[in-house]
C-alpha positions, 0 to 999 in steps of 0.5 A: 796678782797686777789687778790685787796690787793696783787695787789695794794701791787706789785703796790707800790713795782714797783712804789717805784723801779722805784722811787729809780732808779730815786733818785740814777740817779738824785743824780748820774747826779748832781754829774757828777758821772756814767754818762753811769749808768744814761742814762741807768736808766733813760732810764729804767725808761722811758720805765716804764712808756710807760707801766705802763698802761699795765703790765711791762714784766720780762725783763724790770722788772729785767733790773730794780732791777740789775741798782739799785744795780748798782747805789746804789754801785756807790751813797754809802754810799747814798741810795735811803731812803736816798734821799728819807728823805733829798729831798729839799721839804721833809726836810722842813716838820717839819712833816718828820722824818728829821724835826720831829729829828732837832726839838727835838734836838733843844728842847734839846740844848736849854733845856740843856741851860736854865739849866745851866743859871739858874744855874748860877742866883742860883750861882749869889743868893747864891753868898757870894758876897752880905752882911752877912745879904743879904746872910742869908735872901736867902731862904734856897730853893735857897741854895738846888737847888743851891746844887743840880744843882752844882751836876748835872753842869758837866752832863749837860755840857757833854750834851751840847758837845753831842747835838753841836756833834749830831748838827753838824754831822746831817747837815753834812749828811743832806749836803752829804744827807746820814742821815738815820732816822733808825741811830737816835736811835744811836744818842739818844745812844750817847747823853746818853754817853756824858752825862755820860762822861761829868759828868765823866770825870770831876771825872777823870780829874783834869788838862792837860799837867799842866793846870787846866781846868775848869768843863766847858771845861771838861763837853764839851769836854766829851759829844762830843768826848766821845772817849778822855773819853773813853782812858782816862779810858784806861790809868787810868786802865792800870796803876793802876790795875795790867796787869793780863794775862792769862798765869799768871793765869794758873800758878798759877793754876798748883802751886796751883795743885800741892801743893794739890798733893803735900800734898796728896803723903806726907799724903800718904808716911807716913803711915804705911800700905805701902810697901817699893817699894811703899813709893818709887814709891811715893817719886819718885813722889814727887821729879818729882812735886817739880821739878821746 
């Protein structure tokens, strides 16, 4: 049983190796790159299929491994894995990693848009454009819901900006066939950062170049471009916090150490059992410590 399992595993590895070479060669041929290497790779694949009923010799396997590595260099940043998951029949299947990721992204974008729409409806329902009697007849839960929605609104716009950025990046990588499902966690980390930045940016910035910016615009900017927020925070830190370097810290430590030594030696020189020679030596040390 163990032998059969090992044979199946080796067969799967061989098939994946050949498929990698096939995918890379096809991609490079479509791009018109490395024609000689593409022809050699396709020839090796053909030789492998001819010898498939028999065990491929070691030379053929070595050539396939070397060819895959060589084709990867020409195709970078595209890899065999990204080509495999972005094949037209594959990426259209919603059960695939690409399909599931797109469905989740679309769903998150829709949920954020619905939340913003609900906030606008609550704002209208509790606005003072109604008559005084109508306004005070509005249920209090609408007022509380509107208050909470207003608090979360900057973060919602940040999330919407993040979704727009991720959809754009995903579309570009799918078009260039560079999308790698292994990097999907980076997308969700980017979504969380963008959502937080959308809320933080509204607290840090009120205007840009003298122009008043709305909460919606700031939130979208913070979610779409997190570098914009980090640059703003760096400028604020540089302007508000003192610039304390390692040299200044070391200098303060040395001054404190000298002050402690001075107090110690001044106390020693005042002791009665000290001879005149000892006191003179201590006095010289004190004078040296007092020098800048």
